[in-house]
N, CA and C atoms as a LAMMPS dump frame, in Angstrom:
ITEM: TIMESTEP
0
ITEM: NUMBER OF ATOMS
189
ITEM: BOX BOUNDS ff ff ff
-5.0000000000000000e+02 5.0000000000000000e+02
-5.0000000000000000e+02 5.0000000000000000e+02
-5.0000000000000000e+02 5.0000000000000000e+02
ITEM: ATOMS id mol type element x y z
1 1 1 N -32.037 -0.582 -8.123
2 1 2 C -31.409 -0.369 -6.864
3 1 3 C -32.089 -1.678 -6.061
4 2 1 N -31.259 -2.24 -5.527
5 2 2 C -32.196 -3.301 -4.167
6 2 3 C -31.995 -2.514 -2.962
7 3 1 N -32.918 -2.73 -1.69
8 3 2 C -32.423 -2.249 -0.557
9 3 3 C -31.352 -2.672 0.163
10 4 1 N -30.521 -3.694 -0.411
11 4 2 C -29.402 -4.469 0.175
12 4 3 C -28.217 -3.854 -0.083
13 5 1 N -28.477 -2.579 -1.031
14 5 2 C -26.922 -2.422 -1.703
15 5 3 C -25.981 -1.509 -0.581
16 6 1 N -26.653 -0.793 0.215
17 6 2 C -25.758 -0.16 1.288
18 6 3 C -25.312 -1.184 2.374
19 7 1 N -25.717 -2.591 2.296
20 7 2 C -24.879 -3.593 3.323
21 7 3 C -23.473 -4.036 2.825
22 8 1 N -23.805 -3.968 1.354
23 8 2 C -22.562 -4.577 0.651
24 8 3 C -21.002 -3.707 0.844
25 9 1 N -19.977 -4.258 1.273
26 9 2 C -19.126 -3.682 1.243
27 9 3 C -18.454 -2.667 0.423
28 10 1 N -18.071 -1.523 0.806
29 10 2 C -17.288 -0.351 -0.081
30 10 3 C -16.191 -1.448 -1.08
31 11 1 N -16.171 -0.734 -1.92
32 11 2 C -15.021 -1.424 -2.853
33 11 3 C -13.697 -0.627 -2.643
34 12 1 N -12.858 -1.288 -2.121
35 12 2 C -11.357 -0.898 -1.814
36 12 3 C -11.036 -0.016 -2.969
37 13 1 N -10.085 1.122 -3.072
38 13 2 C -9.637 1.525 -4.031
39 13 3 C -8.212 1.199 -4.166
40 14 1 N -7.622 1.009 -5.312
41 14 2 C -6.68 0.328 -5.867
42 14 3 C -5.906 1.012 -6.755
43 15 1 N -4.432 1.122 -6.792
44 15 2 C -4.147 1.644 -7.741
45 15 3 C -2.988 0.702 -8.751
46 16 1 N -3.458 0.456 -10.053
47 16 2 C -2.554 -0.62 -10.58
48 16 3 C -1.63 0.543 -11.294
49 17 1 N 0.027 0.142 -10.998
50 17 2 C 0.913 0.733 -11.716
51 17 3 C 0.673 0.657 -13.329
52 18 1 N 1.017 1.99 -13.757
53 18 2 C 0.964 2.095 -15.392
54 18 3 C -0.713 2.269 -15.908
55 19 1 N -1.304 2.679 -14.853
56 19 2 C -3.189 2.465 -15.502
57 19 3 C -3.218 3.803 -16.114
58 20 1 N -4.21 4.03 -16.817
59 20 2 C -4.715 5.317 -17.212
60 20 3 C -5.243 5.946 -16.211
61 21 1 N -4.903 7.123 -16.407
62 21 2 C -4.978 8.343 -15.315
63 21 3 C -5.756 9.333 -16.052
64 22 1 N -6.329 9.374 -17.073
65 22 2 C -7.287 10.502 -17.672
66 22 3 C -8.564 10.611 -17.219
67 23 1 N -9.296 9.417 -16.484
68 23 2 C -10.512 9.662 -16.509
69 23 3 C -10.753 10.128 -14.802
70 24 1 N -9.49 10.143 -14.199
71 24 2 C -9.691 10.346 -12.589
72 24 3 C -9.398 11.872 -12.337
73 25 1 N -10.312 11.877 -11.291
74 25 2 C -10.378 13.234 -10.98
75 25 3 C -9.148 14.055 -9.88
76 26 1 N -8.869 15.006 -9.704
77 26 2 C -7.854 15.658 -8.817
78 26 3 C -8.186 14.826 -7.442
79 27 1 N -9.43 14.805 -7.082
80 27 2 C -9.418 14.297 -5.7
81 27 3 C -9.264 12.724 -6.05
82 28 1 N -10.066 11.942 -6.978
83 28 2 C -8.929 10.669 -7.144
84 28 3 C -7.877 10.505 -7.236
85 29 1 N -6.906 11.283 -7.922
86 29 2 C -5.353 11.065 -7.715
87 29 3 C -4.859 11.821 -6.695
88 30 1 N -5.436 12.432 -5.723
89 30 2 C -5.003 12.769 -4.391
90 30 3 C -5.381 11.659 -3.149
91 31 1 N -6.512 11.014 -3.512
92 31 2 C -6.585 9.498 -2.893
93 31 3 C -5.343 8.613 -3.214
94 32 1 N -5.067 8.305 -4.361
95 32 2 C -4.362 7.482 -5.033
96 32 3 C -2.685 7.494 -4.073
97 33 1 N -2.641 9.161 -4.679
98 33 2 C -0.777 9.618 -4.197
99 33 3 C -0.901 9.281 -2.261
100 34 1 N -2.286 9.313 -1.219
101 34 2 C -2.164 9.317 -0.38
102 34 3 C -2.036 7.639 0.08
103 35 1 N -2.883 6.693 -0.558
104 35 2 C -2.643 5.327 -0.895
105 35 3 C -1.116 4.87 -0.88
106 36 1 N -0.77 5.696 -1.96
107 36 2 C 0.621 4.761 -2.477
108 36 3 C 1.606 5.463 -1.411
109 37 1 N 2.033 6.761 -0.441
110 37 2 C 2.511 7.042 -0.018
111 37 3 C 2.574 6.227 1.374
112 38 1 N 1.276 5.743 1.555
113 38 2 C 0.971 4.598 2.935
114 38 3 C 1.351 3.622 2.278
115 39 1 N 1.8 2.857 1.387
116 39 2 C 2.12 1.868 0.981
117 39 3 C 4.012 1.81 0.675
118 40 1 N 4.28 3.174 0.602
119 40 2 C 5.416 3.336 0.57
120 40 3 C 6.165 3.12 2.076
121 41 1 N 5.297 3.755 3.16
122 41 2 C 6.058 3.631 4.545
123 41 3 C 5.858 2.189 4.696
124 42 1 N 4.988 1.439 4.667
125 42 2 C 4.678 0.046 5.152
126 42 3 C 5.908 -0.782 4.654
127 43 1 N 6.123 -0.282 3.183
128 43 2 C 7.165 -1.129 2.467
129 43 3 C 8.776 -0.876 3.281
130 44 1 N 8.828 0.388 3.298
131 44 2 C 9.933 0.794 4.161
132 44 3 C 10.171 0.225 5.63
133 45 1 N 9.098 0.09 6.524
134 45 2 C 9.212 -0.373 7.435
135 45 3 C 9.621 -1.681 7.857
136 46 1 N 9.132 -2.207 6.862
137 46 2 C 9.26 -4.198 6.825
138 46 3 C 10.676 -3.9 5.966
139 47 1 N 11.353 -3.456 5.818
140 47 2 C 12.596 -3.117 4.666
141 47 3 C 13.635 -3.221 6.024
142 48 1 N 13.335 -2.114 7.064
143 48 2 C 14.357 -1.735 8.114
144 48 3 C 13.973 -3.069 8.849
145 49 1 N 12.86 -3.583 9.128
146 49 2 C 12.725 -4.801 10.403
147 49 3 C 13.573 -6.357 9.592
148 50 1 N 13.459 -6.194 8.44
149 50 2 C 14.012 -7.197 7.723
150 50 3 C 15.703 -7.292 7.653
151 51 1 N 15.83 -5.661 7.298
152 51 2 C 17.336 -5.787 7.293
153 51 3 C 18.13 -6.024 8.808
154 52 1 N 17.674 -5.409 9.828
155 52 2 C 17.615 -5.659 11.312
156 52 3 C 17.749 -7.319 11.434
157 53 1 N 16.794 -8.194 11.222
158 53 2 C 16.784 -9.381 11.333
159 53 3 C 17.966 -10.262 10.259
160 54 1 N 18.521 -9.745 9.218
161 54 2 C 19.541 -10.082 8.685
162 54 3 C 20.997 -9.836 9.528
163 55 1 N 20.996 -8.404 10.047
164 55 2 C 22.013 -8.396 10.555
165 55 3 C 21.97 -8.749 11.95
166 56 1 N 21.017 -9.198 12.478
167 56 2 C 21.202 -10.264 14.017
168 56 3 C 21.838 -11.27 13.378
169 57 1 N 21.551 -11.882 12.555
170 57 2 C 21.864 -13.44 12.229
171 57 3 C 23.242 -13.223 11.611
172 58 1 N 23.399 -12.553 10.865
173 58 2 C 25.049 -12.389 10.378
174 58 3 C 25.903 -12.194 11.717
175 59 1 N 25.478 -11.596 12.727
176 59 2 C 26.484 -10.918 13.61
177 59 3 C 26.484 -12.832 14.318
178 60 1 N 25.393 -12.977 14.512
179 60 2 C 25.064 -14.326 15.182
180 60 3 C 26.017 -15.583 14.642
181 61 1 N 26.061 -15.673 13.221
182 61 2 C 27.038 -16.825 12.465
183 61 3 C 28.555 -16.139 12.114
184 62 1 N 28.731 -14.852 12.609
185 62 2 C 30.38 -14.319 12.722
186 62 3 C 31.147 -14.732 13.961
187 63 1 N 30.721 -15.37 14.964
188 63 2 C 31.317 -15.519 16.369
189 63 3 C 31.888 -17.151 15.802
């Protein structure tokens, strides 16, 4: 172990859809569920924003 190990950025937790879950603890599963819920919220917010932009464009070109 090097003296500089603590200076390295922590590895970001990611989840790959369909990955093996058998080696994960309950805490790891809770963390991944929270990350996926945050990602779903981010995706839904972007969907709403894009839908609003699409509706504005449709209304502009209908006139």
